[in-house]
SEDOTOR-940448 format. One line per field, with one value per residue (C-alpha): y, z, x. Coordinates in steps of 0.5 Angstrom, whole numbers, plus 500, padded with zeros to 3 digits. Each point is the difference from the previous one (the first is absolute). Layout:
py c(Y_...)
pz c(Z_...)
px c(X_...)
This chain:
py c(232_505_502_497_493_496_493_497_493_495_493_500_506_503_498_493_499_496_503_507_502_507_505_503_507_505_494_497_505_508_500_506_505_495_498_507_503_494_500_508_500_494_504_507_496_498_507_500_505_496_503_499_499_494_496_496_496_497_497_493_498_497_505_500_502_505_504_499_503_506_502_497_495_495_493_500_506_498_493_504_505_494_497_506_502_493_501_507_497_494_505_506_498_498_497_506_503_494_500_495_503_502_494_495_496_499_499_494_497_500_497_494_499_500_494_504_498_506_501_506_501_506_503_501_496_494_500_508_498_495_504_506_496_496_507_502_494_497_492_499_499_493_502_506_500_505_502_495_502_494_497_505_507_502_501_494_496_502_498_493_499_502_495_494_502_499_494_503_502_507_499_499_507_507_506_506_506_507_501_498_495_496_500_498_495_496_501_495_495_502_502_505_506_505_507_504_508_501_506_497_499_505_501_495_496_494_499_501_495_495_500_496_505_506_503_506_497_494_500_500_494_496_502_497_494_498_503)
pz c(550_503_507_500_499_506_501_506_502_495_500_494_496_495_495_501_499_494_498_499_499_497_501_493_500_503_501_493_496_501_499_505_494_496_507_502_493_499_507_500_494_503_506_496_496_506_503_504_501_502_505_497_506_502_493_503_504_493_499_504_502_496_496_503_507_496_498_506_504_495_499_506_495_503_498_494_497_501_496_494_500_500_494_496_502_498_493_499_502_495_494_501_504_495_503_499_506_505_498_504_506_498_501_501_494_501_508_498_495_505_505_495_498_508_500_504_498_499_500_500_506_499_502_492_497_497_493_500_503_495_494_503_501_494_496_504_497_507_500_507_504_501_502_500_505_502_502_497_502_505_500_503_503_504_500_504_496_494_503_502_493_498_505_497_493_501_505_505_508_503_504_493_497_501_498_496_500_501_504_507_497_498_506_504_495_501_507_500_497_505_494_500_495_497_499_494_501_493_501_503_507_505_504_505_498_498_506_504_497_501_494_502_495_496_494_495_493_497_500_508_499_496_506_505_496_500_492)
px c(416_495_499_493_502_499_501_498_501_497_500_505_504_495_505_499_492_499_493_499_493_498_495_498_497_506_505_501_497_498_493_498_499_495_497_499_497_495_498_499_496_495_499_498_496_496_500_506_505_506_505_507_503_496_501_506_495_498_507_500_494_494_497_493_504_504_493_497_506_501_493_496_496_496_501_495_503_507_499_496_506_505_497_500_507_502_496_503_507_500_498_504_507_505_507_504_495_503_508_504_503_507_505_494_501_508_498_495_505_506_495_498_508_501_495_495_493_495_492_496_495_495_494_498_495_504_499_501_507_502_498_504_506_500_499_507_503_502_501_504_494_497_494_495_495_495_493_494_493_498_506_506_499_505_508_501_495_505_506_497_498_507_503_495_502_507_499_505_499_499_507_504_497_501_495_502_494_499_494_499_495_505_504_494_498_507_499_494_504_506_504_505_499_504_497_502_498_498_496_493_502_500_507_501_493_504_505_493_497_506_504_507_503_499_503_499_502_500_508_499_495_505_506_495_499_507_501)
């Protein structure tokens, strides 16, 4: 186990939670290269020369916020870019551009075999997440909940939707995510969150946000979940 794994006091052992909610981008699948490719194309189409060192801010928050953070766009332009991004992403990104994190399929199978119930709570648009997860051949998730215009926007709202879909209480669930947004969203429901350092989060980001444990691989994540 990595020295970064920190498990402070929690209501119960991390391996005892019957429900595990997963973020999608950067947690279940490695979508970062595809996101960067499409986002940078949209930025250039709108006259921006994006700073590569700022591109990590595109991973985690809703797209509109990401465009604003990277390029300083106002809300109207950020919404326009987000719409253009989604169109380009859906037309050009194929499943080979968002492979599963190494060991993720085996982890999901093992969690289901152990009796755990699984769902996705993502800031990605719900329809997009459902299509991408289906294309990866994943059937372990009982629900895939994401953003829906006028219905859900924040990570906390996606978490709420996942809990409602499974008809479970927040006290019986744990979140797994790769950015501070996942940790903060879980905290709104007083839910513990395991942070997975997969390449998007800055060093110390997940601990500072309040993750009850952190890891650097799916193998370590399985260890934390009692597998």
